[in-house]
C-alpha positions in Angstrom: -24.3 -5.4 225.3 -23.0 -4.1 228.6 -19.4 -3.6 229.4 -18.2 -5.0 232.7 -16.5 -2.1 234.5 -15.1 -4.3 237.1 -12.4 -5.5 234.6 -9.1 -3.6 235.0 -6.2 -3.8 232.7 -3.6 -6.1 234.2 -0.9 -4.5 232.0 -0.8 -0.9 233.2 -1.8 0.6 236.5 -3.4 4.0 236.4 -1.0 7.0 236.7 2.7 7.4 236.4 5.3 6.2 238.8 8.2 8.2 240.0 10.7 5.9 238.1 9.0 6.7 234.8 9.1 10.4 235.5 12.8 10.3 236.4 13.6 8.4 233.1 11.8 11.1 231.1 13.6 13.9 232.8 17.0 12.2 232.4 16.3 11.7 228.7 15.5 15.4 228.2 18.5 16.5 230.1 20.8 14.4 227.9 19.1 15.1 224.6 18.5 18.9 224.7 22.2 19.9 225.1 23.3 17.5 222.4 20.6 18.8 220.1 21.7 22.4 220.8 25.4 21.4 220.1 24.4 19.9 216.8 22.4 22.9 215.8 25.2 25.3 216.7 27.7 23.2 214.8 25.5 23.2 211.7 25.0 26.9 211.9 28.8 27.5 212.1 29.5 25.2 209.1 26.7 27.0 207.2 28.3 30.4 208.0 31.8 29.1 206.9 30.3 27.8 203.6 28.7 31.2 203.0 32.0 33.1 203.6 33.9 30.7 201.4 31.3 31.1 198.6 31.7 34.9 198.9 35.5 34.5 198.6 35.0 32.5 195.4 32.7 35.2 194.1 35.4 37.8 194.9 38.0 35.6 193.0 35.8 35.4 189.9 35.1 39.2 190.1 38.8 39.8 190.3 39.5 37.7 187.2 36.9 39.7 185.3 38.4 43.0 186.4 41.9 41.9 185.4 40.6 40.9 181.9 38.8 44.2 181.7 42.1 46.0 182.5 43.9 43.9 179.9 41.2 44.8 177.3 41.6 48.5 178.1 45.4 48.3 177.5 47.9 45.6 178.2 50.3 48.2 179.6 47.9 48.7 182.5 49.1 45.4 183.9 52.4 46.6 185.4 54.6 44.2 187.3 54.2 44.5 191.1 52.0 43.8 194.1 48.6 45.4 194.2 45.4 45.3 196.3 42.1 45.6 194.5 39.4 47.3 196.6 35.9 48.6 196.1 35.8 52.4 195.9 33.5 53.4 198.8 30.2 54.9 197.6 31.2 54.9 193.9 30.7 51.3 192.9 34.0 51.3 191.1 37.3 49.6 191.9 40.6 51.1 193.0 44.0 49.5 192.6 46.3 50.4 195.5 49.8 49.5 196.5 49.2 49.4 200.2 47.0 47.0 202.2 43.4 48.3 202.5 41.4 47.9 205.6 37.9 48.6 204.2 37.0 45.2 202.9 36.6 41.8 204.6 37.9 40.1 201.4 41.3 41.5 200.5 42.3 40.9 196.9 46.0 40.7 196.7 47.3 40.6 193.1 50.9 40.0 192.0 51.6 40.8 188.4 54.8 39.6 186.8 56.1 38.8 183.3 55.7 35.1 182.6 58.8 32.9 182.0 59.1 30.7 178.9 61.4 27.8 178.1 64.1 29.0 175.9 64.0 26.1 173.5 60.3 25.4 173.2 58.7 28.8 174.1 56.3 26.9 176.4 55.3 28.5 179.7 57.9 27.8 182.4 56.2 26.6 185.7 57.7 26.3 189.1 59.8 23.1 189.3 60.7 23.2 185.6 64.3 22.9 184.7 66.3 24.4 181.9 67.0 27.9 180.6 64.2 30.4 180.5 63.5 33.9 179.4 61.1 36.6 180.5 58.1 37.1 178.1 56.9 40.7 178.5 53.9 40.0 176.3 52.5 37.3 178.7 51.7 38.2 182.3 51.5 35.8 185.2 48.9 37.1 187.6 48.7 35.5 191.0 45.5 36.3 192.9 45.0 35.7 196.6 41.7 36.3 198.2 42.3 36.7 202.0 39.6 37.0 204.6 39.3 37.0 208.4 35.8 37.6 209.8 35.4 37.8 213.5 34.5 34.2 214.0 37.0 32.5 211.6 40.7 32.3 211.5 42.6 33.9 208.6 41.9 31.9 205.4 42.6 32.3 201.7 42.1 31.0 198.3 44.7 31.4 195.5 44.5 31.4 191.8 47.1 32.0 189.0 46.2 33.1 185.5 48.3 33.9 182.4 47.2 36.7 180.1 48.8 37.5 176.8 48.8 40.8 174.9 46.0 39.8 172.6 46.3 43.0 170.6 49.9 42.3 169.5 50.4 40.8 166.1 52.1 37.5 166.5 54.5 36.2 163.8 55.4 32.5 163.8 58.6 31.2 162.2 58.0 29.3 159.0 58.8 25.7 159.0 
């Protein structure tokens, strides 16, 4: 069977017209910048998520160090404001009273004696009412992880823990 070469497709002429070419160029000009903007935005969000994850790791690490200090001796948890920093080159930790400038993640720790309700001996939280007393065998430890990399504004996460003197022998009144 022979094909008749004289038949031409009535739907599409051969070659591209200038109108089609302009449409393609315009589409690329519009789509490429928006694609780049989406990519850059996703990269920034990913970077922020990584930094926040590292701050959460620093918070957990700080909790572990405070529990370690408590286990070494409850008297090591003195009331006051401290900064916990990594000892450069030694792989150990230093507790300092002044603001360090060696770490992206500053670990600010405030140690204070916990307050308890005078009548129930329950912990006294901000906003509670009634008489309270200072319990020197329970420490309230407020931890702030503060960071400010070059491309982010100052940010922080905070956490409060209560630690008791677990080595003390507790006596309870008989009922």
